[in-house]
C-alpha positions as CSV (number, residue, x, y, z in Angstrom):
1,X,216.2,-131.7,-28.3
2,X,219.7,-132.6,-27.7
3,X,222.5,-130.4,-28.5
4,X,223.8,-132.1,-31.0
5,X,221.0,-132.4,-33.1
6,X,220.5,-128.4,-32.5
7,X,224.0,-127.7,-33.7
8,X,223.3,-130.3,-36.7
9,X,220.1,-128.1,-37.9
10,X,221.4,-124.8,-37.4
11,X,225.3,-124.8,-38.0
12,X,224.8,-123.7,-41.8
13,X,223.0,-120.2,-40.9
14,X,225.7,-118.7,-39.4
15,X,227.3,-117.2,-42.5
16,X,223.6,-115.2,-43.1
17,X,223.0,-111.6,-42.5
18,X,219.9,-111.7,-40.5
19,X,217.3,-109.1,-41.0
20,X,215.4,-109.6,-37.9
21,X,218.7,-108.0,-36.0
22,X,218.8,-109.0,-32.4
23,X,220.5,-106.2,-30.2
24,X,220.1,-106.1,-26.4
25,X,220.8,-102.4,-25.9
26,X,219.3,-100.6,-29.2
27,X,221.6,-97.3,-30.3
28,X,218.5,-95.4,-30.8
29,X,214.8,-95.9,-31.0
30,X,213.6,-97.5,-33.8
31,X,210.8,-95.3,-34.4
32,X,212.9,-92.7,-33.4
33,X,212.4,-89.3,-35.5
34,X,216.1,-87.6,-36.2
35,X,214.0,-85.1,-38.5
36,X,210.6,-84.2,-37.7
37,X,209.7,-81.9,-40.5
38,X,210.6,-85.2,-43.2
39,X,208.5,-87.6,-40.9
40,X,205.9,-84.8,-41.5
41,X,206.2,-85.0,-45.1
42,X,205.7,-88.4,-45.2
43,X,202.7,-88.8,-43.2
44,X,200.9,-86.5,-45.4
45,X,202.5,-87.4,-48.7
46,X,200.3,-87.1,-51.8
47,X,199.2,-89.9,-53.8
48,X,202.0,-89.8,-56.3
49,X,204.7,-89.0,-53.6
50,X,206.4,-92.2,-53.1
51,X,207.6,-90.9,-49.8
52,X,203.7,-92.6,-48.9
53,X,205.0,-96.0,-48.4
54,X,208.1,-95.1,-45.7
55,X,206.1,-95.3,-42.6
56,X,204.2,-98.4,-43.9
57,X,208.1,-100.2,-44.2
58,X,209.0,-98.4,-41.2
59,X,206.4,-100.2,-38.9
60,X,206.6,-103.6,-40.8
61,X,210.8,-103.5,-40.4
62,X,210.5,-102.2,-36.8
63,X,207.8,-104.8,-35.7
64,X,209.6,-107.4,-37.2
65,X,212.9,-106.2,-35.3
66,X,211.1,-106.4,-32.1
67,X,209.7,-109.9,-32.8
68,X,213.2,-111.1,-33.2
69,X,214.5,-109.9,-30.2
70,X,211.4,-111.5,-28.2
71,X,212.2,-114.8,-29.9
72,X,215.8,-114.5,-29.1
73,X,214.6,-113.7,-25.5
74,X,211.9,-116.2,-25.2
75,X,213.5,-119.5,-27.4
76,X,217.0,-118.8,-28.1
77,X,219.2,-117.7,-30.6
78,X,218.9,-120.8,-32.9
79,X,215.1,-121.0,-33.1
80,X,215.6,-117.0,-34.3
81,X,218.1,-117.9,-37.0
82,X,215.7,-120.9,-38.2
83,X,212.3,-118.6,-38.6
84,X,214.9,-116.0,-40.3
85,X,216.4,-118.0,-42.7
86,X,213.0,-120.0,-43.6
87,X,211.5,-116.5,-44.7
88,X,214.2,-115.4,-46.6
89,X,214.2,-118.7,-48.5
90,X,210.5,-117.8,-49.0
91,X,211.0,-114.6,-50.1
92,X,213.7,-115.7,-52.4
93,X,211.1,-118.5,-53.9
94,X,208.2,-116.3,-54.3
95,X,210.4,-114.2,-56.7
96,X,210.4,-117.3,-59.2
97,X,208.0,-118.4,-62.0
98,X,204.6,-120.1,-60.8
99,X,205.3,-123.3,-62.1
100,X,208.9,-123.3,-60.6
101,X,208.4,-122.0,-57.2
102,X,207.4,-125.7,-55.4
103,X,210.4,-126.8,-57.3
104,X,212.9,-124.1,-56.8
105,X,216.4,-124.4,-55.1
106,X,215.1,-122.3,-52.2
107,X,212.0,-124.0,-51.5
108,X,213.7,-127.2,-51.4
109,X,215.9,-126.2,-48.7
110,X,212.7,-124.9,-46.8
111,X,211.3,-128.3,-46.8
112,X,214.6,-129.8,-45.8
113,X,214.6,-127.5,-42.8
114,X,211.4,-128.3,-41.6
115,X,211.6,-132.1,-42.0
116,X,214.6,-131.7,-39.9
117,X,212.7,-130.1,-36.9
118,X,210.9,-131.5,-34.3
119,X,207.5,-131.2,-32.9
120,X,208.0,-128.8,-30.5
121,X,210.6,-126.8,-32.6
122,X,208.1,-126.6,-35.9
123,X,205.3,-125.4,-33.4
124,X,207.8,-122.5,-32.2
125,X,208.2,-121.5,-35.9
126,X,205.0,-121.8,-36.8
127,X,203.8,-119.6,-34.1
128,X,206.5,-117.1,-34.9
129,X,205.5,-116.9,-38.5
130,X,201.8,-116.1,-37.2
131,X,202.7,-113.5,-34.7
132,X,204.8,-112.1,-37.7
133,X,202.1,-111.9,-39.7
134,X,199.8,-110.5,-37.6
135,X,201.6,-107.4,-36.5
136,X,202.3,-107.0,-40.6
137,X,198.3,-106.9,-40.7
138,X,198.1,-104.4,-37.9
139,X,200.8,-102.2,-39.7
140,X,199.1,-102.3,-43.1
141,X,195.3,-101.4,-41.1
142,X,197.4,-98.5,-39.6
143,X,198.8,-97.7,-42.8
144,X,195.2,-97.4,-44.5
145,X,194.1,-95.1,-41.8
146,X,197.4,-92.9,-42.0
147,X,196.3,-92.5,-45.8
148,X,192.8,-91.6,-45.1
149,X,194.1,-88.9,-43.0
150,X,196.4,-87.6,-45.6
151,X,193.9,-87.5,-48.2
152,X,192.1,-84.8,-46.2
153,X,195.0,-82.5,-46.9
154,X,194.3,-82.9,-50.4
155,X,190.5,-82.2,-51.5
156,X,191.4,-81.4,-55.0
157,X,192.5,-85.0,-55.2
158,X,189.5,-87.4,-56.5
159,X,188.3,-89.1,-53.7
160,X,188.0,-93.0,-53.3
161,X,185.8,-94.9,-55.3
162,X,184.2,-97.0,-52.1
163,X,184.2,-94.0,-49.7
164,X,181.1,-92.0,-49.0
165,X,182.5,-89.0,-50.5
166,X,183.5,-90.9,-53.7
167,X,180.2,-92.5,-54.1
168,X,178.2,-89.3,-53.7
169,X,180.6,-87.7,-56.4
170,X,179.3,-90.1,-58.8
171,X,175.8,-90.0,-57.9
172,X,176.3,-85.9,-58.2
173,X,177.8,-86.2,-61.5
174,X,175.3,-88.7,-62.7
175,X,172.7,-85.9,-62.1
176,X,171.2,-86.8,-58.9
177,X,170.2,-83.9,-56.6
178,X,170.9,-84.1,-52.4
179,X,167.3,-84.7,-51.8
180,X,167.2,-87.7,-54.2
181,X,171.2,-89.0,-53.2
182,X,169.4,-88.9,-49.2
183,X,166.2,-90.6,-50.6
184,X,168.2,-93.3,-51.7
185,X,170.4,-93.5,-48.6
186,X,166.9,-94.1,-46.6
187,X,166.7,-97.1,-48.5
188,X,170.0,-98.8,-47.4
189,X,169.8,-101.0,-44.6
190,X,172.8,-103.0,-44.1
191,X,172.7,-105.7,-41.0
192,X,175.5,-107.4,-39.8
193,X,175.1,-110.4,-37.8
194,X,177.1,-111.8,-35.2
195,X,177.4,-115.8,-34.9
196,X,179.2,-118.2,-32.9
197,X,181.0,-120.1,-35.7
198,X,183.1,-122.9,-34.8
199,X,186.2,-121.7,-37.0
200,X,186.2,-118.6,-35.0
201,X,189.2,-119.3,-32.9
202,X,190.4,-115.9,-31.7
203,X,190.7,-115.4,-27.9
204,X,189.2,-112.6,-26.6
205,X,192.9,-111.7,-24.8
206,X,194.7,-112.2,-28.6
207,X,192.3,-109.7,-29.5
208,X,192.8,-107.2,-26.9
209,X,196.4,-107.5,-27.3
210,X,196.3,-106.6,-31.1
211,X,194.1,-103.6,-30.5
212,X,196.6,-102.2,-27.9
213,X,199.3,-102.5,-30.4
214,X,197.8,-100.9,-33.3
215,X,197.3,-98.1,-30.4
216,X,200.8,-97.9,-29.9
217,X,201.3,-97.7,-34.0
218,X,198.9,-94.6,-33.9
219,X,200.5,-92.9,-31.2
220,X,203.9,-93.4,-33.1
221,X,202.4,-90.8,-35.5
222,X,201.9,-88.1,-33.2
223,X,204.6,-85.4,-33.9
224,X,206.8,-83.8,-32.8
225,X,208.0,-87.3,-31.0
226,X,210.8,-87.1,-28.9
227,X,213.3,-90.1,-28.7
228,X,212.1,-90.6,-25.0
229,X,208.0,-91.2,-26.2
230,X,209.4,-93.2,-29.2
231,X,211.2,-95.5,-26.8
232,X,208.5,-95.7,-24.6
233,X,205.9,-96.7,-27.1
234,X,208.4,-99.3,-28.5
235,X,208.9,-101.0,-25.1
236,X,204.9,-101.2,-24.6
237,X,205.0,-103.1,-28.3
238,X,207.8,-105.3,-27.4
239,X,206.0,-106.1,-24.3
240,X,202.5,-107.2,-25.8
241,X,204.3,-109.1,-28.8
242,X,206.0,-110.8,-25.8
243,X,203.1,-111.4,-24.2
244,X,201.8,-112.7,-27.2
245,X,204.6,-115.3,-27.8
246,X,203.3,-116.6,-24.2
247,X,199.9,-117.0,-24.5
248,X,197.9,-119.6,-26.6
249,X,196.3,-119.1,-29.8
250,X,193.4,-121.1,-29.6
251,X,191.0,-122.2,-26.2
252,X,192.3,-125.1,-24.1
253,X,188.5,-125.8,-23.3
254,X,185.4,-125.5,-25.3
255,X,183.3,-122.5,-24.8
256,X,180.0,-122.6,-23.4
257,X,176.5,-120.7,-25.0
258,X,177.5,-118.4,-22.1
259,X,180.9,-117.7,-23.3
260,X,179.7,-117.2,-26.5
261,X,177.3,-114.7,-25.8
262,X,179.9,-112.6,-23.8
263,X,182.4,-113.0,-26.4
264,X,180.1,-111.7,-28.9
265,X,178.9,-108.8,-27.4
266,X,182.6,-107.7,-26.4
267,X,182.7,-106.2,-29.8
268,X,180.5,-103.5,-29.2
269,X,182.4,-101.8,-26.5
270,X,185.7,-102.9,-28.3
271,X,185.3,-101.4,-31.5
272,X,181.3,-100.3,-32.2
273,X,180.6,-98.2,-29.9
274,X,183.6,-95.9,-30.9
275,X,183.4,-96.2,-34.6
276,X,179.7,-96.0,-35.3
277,X,179.6,-92.2,-34.7
278,X,182.6,-91.8,-37.0
279,X,180.6,-93.6,-39.6
280,X,177.6,-91.0,-39.5
281,X,179.8,-87.9,-39.1
282,X,181.8,-89.2,-42.3
283,X,178.5,-89.2,-44.0
284,X,177.6,-85.5,-43.2
285,X,181.1,-84.1,-44.1
286,X,180.4,-86.2,-47.2
287,X,177.1,-84.5,-48.2
288,X,178.4,-81.0,-47.0
289,X,181.4,-81.5,-49.3
290,X,180.1,-82.5,-52.2
291,X,176.3,-81.2,-52.2
292,X,177.0,-78.7,-49.8
293,X,174.1,-79.6,-47.5
294,X,174.4,-79.7,-43.9
295,X,172.8,-82.1,-42.2
296,X,171.9,-82.5,-38.5
297,X,172.2,-85.9,-36.7
298,X,168.4,-86.4,-36.8
299,X,168.7,-86.2,-40.6
300,X,171.1,-88.5,-41.4
301,X,169.3,-92.0,-42.0
302,X,169.9,-95.0,-40.0
303,X,171.4,-97.6,-42.2
304,X,173.5,-99.9,-40.0
305,X,171.9,-102.2,-37.7
306,X,173.1,-105.3,-35.8
307,X,172.1,-108.9,-35.0
308,X,172.9,-111.7,-33.6
309,X,172.2,-115.6,-33.5
310,X,174.3,-116.6,-30.6
311,X,172.4,-117.9,-27.7
312,X,169.5,-118.3,-29.9
313,X,170.0,-120.0,-32.8
314,X,168.4,-123.6,-32.8
315,X,170.4,-125.2,-35.1
316,X,170.8,-128.5,-33.6
317,X,173.3,-127.3,-30.7
318,X,171.7,-129.1,-27.4
319,X,172.7,-126.2,-24.8
320,X,171.0,-123.4,-26.4
321,X,168.0,-123.3,-24.9
322,X,165.2,-120.9,-23.5
323,X,167.2,-119.8,-20.5
324,X,170.3,-118.7,-22.9
325,X,168.1,-116.6,-25.3
326,X,166.9,-115.0,-22.2
327,X,170.7,-114.5,-21.0
328,X,171.6,-113.1,-24.3
329,X,168.8,-110.5,-24.5
330,X,169.5,-109.7,-21.1
331,X,173.2,-109.4,-21.6
332,X,172.6,-107.5,-25.0
333,X,170.2,-104.7,-23.0
334,X,172.9,-104.4,-20.4
335,X,175.9,-103.7,-22.8
336,X,173.5,-101.3,-24.4
337,X,172.3,-99.3,-21.4
338,X,175.5,-99.6,-19.9
339,X,176.9,-97.2,-22.8
340,X,174.1,-94.9,-22.7
341,X,174.9,-94.6,-18.8
342,X,178.9,-93.8,-19.6
343,X,178.1,-91.4,-22.3
344,X,175.2,-89.4,-20.1
345,X,178.3,-89.3,-17.3
346,X,180.7,-88.1,-19.8
347,X,178.3,-85.3,-21.1
348,X,177.3,-84.1,-17.7
349,X,180.7,-83.0,-17.0
350,X,180.4,-81.1,-19.9
351,X,177.6,-79.3,-18.8
352,X,179.2,-76.8,-16.3
353,X,178.0,-73.7,-17.5
354,X,176.8,-72.2,-14.0
355,X,173.0,-69.7,-14.8
356,X,173.9,-66.7,-12.6
357,X,176.6,-64.9,-14.3
358,X,177.5,-61.4,-14.2
359,X,176.2,-61.2,-17.9
360,X,174.9,-63.0,-20.3
361,X,177.1,-64.7,-23.1
362,X,176.3,-66.2,-26.3
363,X,175.7,-70.0,-26.3
364,X,177.7,-72.0,-28.8
365,X,175.9,-74.2,-31.3
366,X,177.5,-77.3,-30.5
367,X,176.6,-76.8,-26.5
368,X,173.0,-76.4,-27.8
369,X,172.8,-79.3,-29.6
370,X,174.7,-81.2,-26.3
371,X,171.7,-79.9,-24.5
372,X,169.3,-81.1,-26.8
373,X,171.1,-84.6,-26.8
374,X,171.0,-84.7,-23.2
375,X,167.2,-83.7,-23.0
376,X,166.6,-87.0,-25.2
377,X,169.2,-89.0,-23.3
378,X,167.4,-88.0,-20.0
379,X,163.9,-88.8,-21.5
380,X,165.3,-92.3,-22.8
381,X,166.7,-93.2,-19.5
382,X,163.6,-92.7,-17.7
383,X,161.5,-94.0,-20.5
384,X,163.5,-97.4,-20.4
385,X,163.4,-97.4,-16.8
386,X,159.8,-97.2,-16.7
387,X,159.2,-99.6,-19.0
388,X,161.3,-102.4,-17.7
389,X,159.9,-101.8,-14.3
390,X,156.4,-102.5,-15.9
391,X,157.0,-105.8,-17.1
392,X,155.7,-108.9,-16.0
393,X,158.0,-110.9,-18.2
394,X,160.9,-113.0,-16.5
395,X,163.4,-111.2,-18.7
396,X,164.4,-108.9,-16.1
397,X,167.8,-107.7,-15.0
398,X,167.1,-106.4,-11.4
399,X,170.3,-107.9,-10.1
400,X,171.0,-106.6,-6.3
401,X,174.7,-105.7,-6.7
402,X,175.2,-106.6,-2.5
403,X,173.1,-107.1,0.3
404,X,172.9,-104.0,1.7
405,X,171.6,-102.4,-1.7
406,X,169.1,-105.4,-2.1
407,X,165.7,-104.0,-1.7
408,X,163.0,-105.6,0.1
409,X,160.1,-105.0,-2.1
410,X,159.1,-103.2,-5.5
411,X,157.6,-100.0,-4.1
412,X,161.1,-99.6,-2.4
413,X,162.8,-100.5,-5.4
414,X,161.2,-97.3,-7.5
415,X,161.4,-94.6,-5.0
416,X,164.6,-95.0,-3.4
417,X,167.8,-93.9,-4.8
418,X,170.1,-93.4,-1.6
419,X,171.8,-96.7,-1.4
420,X,171.9,-97.1,-5.6
421,X,174.0,-94.0,-5.0
422,X,176.4,-95.1,-2.7
423,X,177.0,-98.5,-4.0
424,X,179.5,-98.5,-6.7
425,X,178.5,-101.8,-8.8
426,X,177.4,-101.1,-12.4
427,X,175.0,-104.1,-12.6
428,X,172.4,-102.1,-10.8
429,X,171.4,-100.6,-14.2
430,X,167.6,-99.5,-13.3
431,X,168.7,-97.2,-10.3
432,X,171.4,-95.5,-12.4
433,X,169.2,-94.9,-15.5
434,X,166.4,-93.4,-13.9
435,X,168.5,-91.2,-11.6
436,X,170.7,-90.0,-14.1
437,X,167.4,-89.0,-16.1
438,X,166.0,-86.9,-12.9
439,X,169.4,-85.2,-12.5
440,X,170.1,-84.6,-16.4
441,X,166.4,-82.9,-16.0
442,X,167.7,-80.9,-13.0
443,X,170.5,-79.8,-14.7
444,X,168.5,-78.6,-17.9
């Protein structure tokens, strides 16, 4: 766009006080806490305390300021002013009645601004609003987590109706015993099914950046929060926002079936493996709080399962073949086995107790539970390995990781572990499973 056209569109924005303020050198961190006690009071505020909304407002305002700085840095001050002015006009129009919103003076002015934008500028304005809404959603999600944590400080308050504790409390008040509630829970089976829907446009790289920003927002609630740490987290969020601005929202090329399989399985290591144990722990805590019933992990019914159509749904896609279904099964199996291996590695580091001590000491109950869990995991590793080794089906994941480790025959595969230990390629699943199983048995 020519300079004259730019000034023609933007000339009337100079008199407005912009909310997305741009400062090249901020005086203090946006999330800085001068009064740590007051910040803690906000994070632990009760349901009736109006201070509970202060952290959300601070997050939304600070994220908006960071986005404004990124817009000025990446696209220039004129585009930033257009975005801010449109935001203000739309907020003013929203305050009008539903019938007059579309014909309000603010809406007419906003339409006039949009009509004068060039295609490239219109795209950038749209992208700026899209990122702003993404950041707002992240702030709201973080605030819901924050309020759930704060609610645990007030056990006398009634639980949320949709929570496990709230549901069990209503069941108890209706006359159901703990055994009846547990039996009812055993009849529940929820199966979310992943599918490669054509309307799914979120790229994996974008999802990862959102996850990074969400993690930084959680860390900003850690107290005490020194100014240096607040500034470091602020800079990390600004870096992710800059990367979002420079990243295409949609894929340039159409994903292949293999890409869809991989993207569907990405949800497991990114969120499911971490959140699923918390779900069942919350069930156990809810039974203890409501009924006073202590449940071990084996007594909690498995209510959540997962399925997938990706790579196996014969809906007319000519690229979904028997080979793609085989690949989907193999990748799914490798994903869960990789998780088991990493969990076994992590738990093995905790079993450092030596048998040759000067005196016997009491073993913590939690450690005993971990040892029982490890025993079962070691048995599972060997069972899974043996079950796969005896297969005659072509669905197999004997994947040589390098020429040095590639075995010459099947007998050599089952009996040799030295090369596996020397090789760091984690695609060699079977050797690791069986070796870990035996190593665990040696420890136990």
